[in-house]
C-alpha positions as CSV (number, residue, x, y, z in Angstrom):
1,X,-13.3,-21.1,65.4
2,X,-12.4,-24.7,64.4
3,X,-12.1,-27.7,66.7
4,X,-8.7,-28.0,68.4
5,X,-8.6,-31.6,69.7
6,X,-5.6,-33.8,70.6
7,X,-6.1,-37.5,70.9
8,X,-3.3,-39.4,72.6
9,X,-2.7,-43.2,72.9
10,X,-2.3,-43.3,76.7
11,X,1.5,-43.3,77.2
12,X,3.2,-41.9,80.2
13,X,5.5,-38.8,80.1
14,X,8.5,-40.4,78.2
15,X,6.2,-41.9,75.5
16,X,4.2,-38.7,75.1
17,X,7.0,-36.1,74.6
18,X,6.1,-35.3,71.0
19,X,2.4,-35.1,71.6
20,X,2.9,-33.0,74.7
21,X,5.3,-30.6,73.0
22,X,2.7,-30.0,70.2
23,X,0.0,-29.4,72.8
24,X,2.1,-26.8,74.5
25,X,2.9,-25.1,71.2
26,X,-0.7,-24.4,70.5
27,X,-1.7,-23.2,74.0
28,X,-0.2,-19.8,73.4
29,X,1.3,-17.4,76.1
30,X,0.2,-17.8,79.8
31,X,-1.6,-21.1,79.3
32,X,-4.0,-22.6,81.7
33,X,-5.4,-26.1,81.8
34,X,-8.5,-27.5,83.5
35,X,-7.6,-31.1,84.5
36,X,-10.3,-33.8,84.6
37,X,-9.0,-36.9,86.3
38,X,-12.4,-38.6,86.9
39,X,-11.6,-41.7,84.8
40,X,-8.8,-42.7,87.2
41,X,-9.6,-41.2,90.6
42,X,-11.6,-44.2,91.6
43,X,-11.3,-46.1,94.9
44,X,-8.8,-48.9,94.5
45,X,-7.2,-47.3,91.4
46,X,-5.6,-43.9,91.9
47,X,-5.8,-41.1,94.4
48,X,-6.2,-37.5,93.3
49,X,-2.6,-36.8,94.4
50,X,-1.3,-39.6,92.2
51,X,-3.3,-38.3,89.2
52,X,-2.0,-34.7,89.7
53,X,1.6,-36.0,90.1
54,X,1.2,-38.0,86.8
55,X,0.3,-34.8,84.9
56,X,2.9,-32.7,86.6
57,X,5.6,-35.1,85.5
58,X,5.2,-34.0,81.9
59,X,8.1,-31.6,81.0
60,X,6.1,-29.7,78.4
61,X,3.6,-28.6,81.1
62,X,6.2,-27.6,83.7
63,X,5.3,-23.9,83.6
64,X,1.6,-24.2,82.8
65,X,-1.1,-23.2,85.3
66,X,-3.2,-26.3,86.0
67,X,-6.5,-26.3,87.8
68,X,-8.0,-29.7,88.8
69,X,-11.8,-29.7,88.3
70,X,-13.4,-32.5,90.4
71,X,-16.4,-30.9,91.9
72,X,-19.6,-31.1,89.8
73,X,-20.8,-27.8,91.2
74,X,-17.8,-25.9,89.8
75,X,-17.4,-27.9,86.5
76,X,-18.5,-25.3,84.0
77,X,-17.2,-22.4,86.1
78,X,-13.8,-24.0,86.5
79,X,-13.5,-24.7,82.8
80,X,-14.7,-21.3,81.7
81,X,-11.7,-19.8,83.5
82,X,-9.1,-21.8,81.5
83,X,-8.1,-22.1,77.9
84,X,-7.6,-25.8,77.7
85,X,-9.0,-29.1,79.1
86,X,-6.9,-32.2,79.7
87,X,-9.0,-35.3,80.1
88,X,-6.9,-38.1,81.7
89,X,-7.1,-41.8,81.0
90,X,-8.5,-44.5,83.2
91,X,-11.8,-46.3,83.0
92,X,-13.7,-45.1,80.0
93,X,-17.0,-46.4,81.2
94,X,-16.7,-44.7,84.6
95,X,-15.7,-41.4,82.8
96,X,-18.7,-41.4,80.5
97,X,-21.1,-42.5,83.2
98,X,-19.9,-39.6,85.5
99,X,-20.1,-37.0,82.8
100,X,-23.6,-38.1,81.7
101,X,-25.0,-38.5,85.2
102,X,-23.8,-35.0,86.2
103,X,-25.1,-33.4,83.0
104,X,-21.6,-32.3,81.8
105,X,-21.6,-33.8,78.3
106,X,-23.4,-30.9,76.5
107,X,-21.0,-28.4,78.0
108,X,-17.9,-30.4,77.1
109,X,-19.1,-31.0,73.6
110,X,-19.7,-27.3,73.2
111,X,-16.2,-26.5,74.4
112,X,-14.7,-28.8,71.8
113,X,-17.1,-28.2,68.8
114,X,-16.9,-24.4,69.1
115,X,-13.1,-24.3,69.5
116,X,-13.2,-22.2,72.7
117,X,-10.8,-24.7,74.4
118,X,-7.9,-26.7,73.2
119,X,-8.8,-30.2,74.4
120,X,-6.4,-33.1,75.1
121,X,-7.9,-36.5,75.5
122,X,-5.6,-39.2,76.8
123,X,-6.7,-42.8,76.4
124,X,-10.2,-42.8,78.0
125,X,-10.3,-39.1,77.3
126,X,-9.6,-39.8,73.6
127,X,-12.0,-42.7,73.3
128,X,-14.8,-40.5,74.7
129,X,-14.6,-38.3,71.6
130,X,-15.7,-41.1,69.2
131,X,-19.1,-42.3,68.1
132,X,-19.1,-45.1,70.7
133,X,-16.8,-46.1,73.5
134,X,-17.2,-49.8,72.6
135,X,-13.5,-50.1,71.7
136,X,-12.6,-49.5,75.3
137,X,-13.6,-53.1,76.0
138,X,-11.1,-54.5,73.6
139,X,-7.3,-55.1,73.7
140,X,-4.7,-55.9,76.4
141,X,-5.5,-52.6,78.2
142,X,-9.3,-53.2,78.0
143,X,-11.6,-51.4,80.5
144,X,-14.1,-53.3,82.6
145,X,-17.6,-51.9,82.5
146,X,-17.7,-51.6,86.3
147,X,-20.7,-49.2,86.3
148,X,-22.9,-51.4,84.1
149,X,-23.2,-48.7,81.4
150,X,-25.6,-49.6,78.6
151,X,-25.6,-46.5,76.5
152,X,-22.1,-46.4,75.0
153,X,-22.6,-43.4,72.8
154,X,-19.6,-41.0,72.9
155,X,-19.4,-37.3,72.0
156,X,-19.3,-38.3,68.3
157,X,-16.9,-35.5,67.2
158,X,-14.9,-37.5,64.7
159,X,-17.2,-37.8,61.7
160,X,-18.7,-41.0,63.0
161,X,-15.4,-42.7,63.8
162,X,-14.5,-44.3,67.1
163,X,-11.2,-44.4,68.9
164,X,-9.0,-47.3,70.2
165,X,-6.0,-46.5,72.3
166,X,-2.9,-48.5,73.4
167,X,-3.0,-50.0,69.9
168,X,-0.6,-52.7,68.7
169,X,-0.9,-54.8,65.5
170,X,-2.0,-57.7,67.6
171,X,-5.3,-55.8,68.2
172,X,-6.2,-55.6,64.5
173,X,-8.5,-58.6,64.4
174,X,-10.8,-57.4,67.2
175,X,-10.8,-53.8,65.8
176,X,-11.6,-54.9,62.3
177,X,-14.5,-57.1,63.5
178,X,-15.9,-54.1,65.4
179,X,-15.5,-51.8,62.4
180,X,-17.2,-54.2,60.1
181,X,-20.0,-54.8,62.5
182,X,-20.6,-51.1,63.3
183,X,-20.1,-49.9,59.7
184,X,-17.8,-47.1,61.0
185,X,-14.1,-46.4,61.0
186,X,-11.9,-46.9,64.1
187,X,-8.9,-44.6,64.7
188,X,-6.2,-46.7,66.4
189,X,-3.5,-44.9,68.4
190,X,-0.5,-46.6,70.0
191,X,0.8,-45.5,73.4
192,X,3.4,-43.2,72.0
193,X,1.1,-41.8,69.3
194,X,-1.2,-38.9,69.0
195,X,-3.2,-36.9,66.5
196,X,-4.5,-33.4,66.1
197,X,-8.0,-33.1,64.8
198,X,-9.4,-29.8,63.5
199,X,-12.8,-31.1,62.5
200,X,-11.7,-31.9,58.9
201,X,-8.2,-33.3,58.9
202,X,-6.1,-35.6,61.2
203,X,-2.4,-34.8,61.6
204,X,-0.1,-37.3,63.2
205,X,1.8,-35.5,65.9
206,X,3.2,-38.5,67.8
207,X,6.2,-40.8,67.6
208,X,4.6,-43.7,65.8
209,X,2.3,-44.3,62.8
210,X,-1.5,-44.2,63.3
211,X,-3.8,-46.7,61.8
212,X,-7.4,-46.2,60.6
213,X,-9.4,-49.4,60.3
214,X,-12.2,-48.8,57.9
215,X,-15.7,-50.3,57.9
216,X,-14.6,-53.0,55.4
217,X,-11.7,-54.1,57.6
218,X,-9.1,-52.4,55.4
219,X,-6.3,-50.4,57.0
220,X,-4.9,-46.9,56.3
221,X,-1.7,-45.7,57.9
222,X,-0.8,-42.1,58.8
223,X,3.0,-41.7,59.1
224,X,4.5,-39.4,61.6
225,X,3.8,-35.8,60.4
226,X,1.3,-37.1,57.9
227,X,-2.4,-36.2,57.4
228,X,-5.6,-38.0,56.5
229,X,-9.3,-37.6,56.8
230,X,-11.9,-39.6,58.6
């Protein structure tokens, strides 16, 4: 079974309609989602109730069974019982730190790489899928490394590319510098954008064009409905 991975730019419900509709279309009958809100359920940011309300506000998911998985002891058990995983945005550093400390990265990588689950990564959840989460520290929506994370290696499920969310053309200079320094491509997704990745080809499933910044600083654009490779 191939990878079934959605990467979304971080928009709220109105901006994410097209991406959410595509997500719902590939879940099949009687869908169930395991919801991981750890990136945003942090003291001083959002409560769990706020995070669950944010997901419930998405029309495409109105009749989908959603199970929030917060407890480490039930992480793999909770996700084994659902057909999809939705990883919410928030602080990317906190998300990676939690998953690594609790030993959940190998399980999550296996869920994605083997295609047993459809996985939707929104903002921090999308950035997590790249080679490194370093792009999270850039741009107007940049995350602060509040946990002092030193190892920024992500799940590396995108052929060595990394992901930048909330993208606008004003961010190009910083992203190009990172791409040239790292020698790897960066997939840049605007807030109303999203892609589907099957392990070989990217398909633009969102409302706006997607930009890939290559390791030499050049740009490639994927129009709505278009495809490309990493």
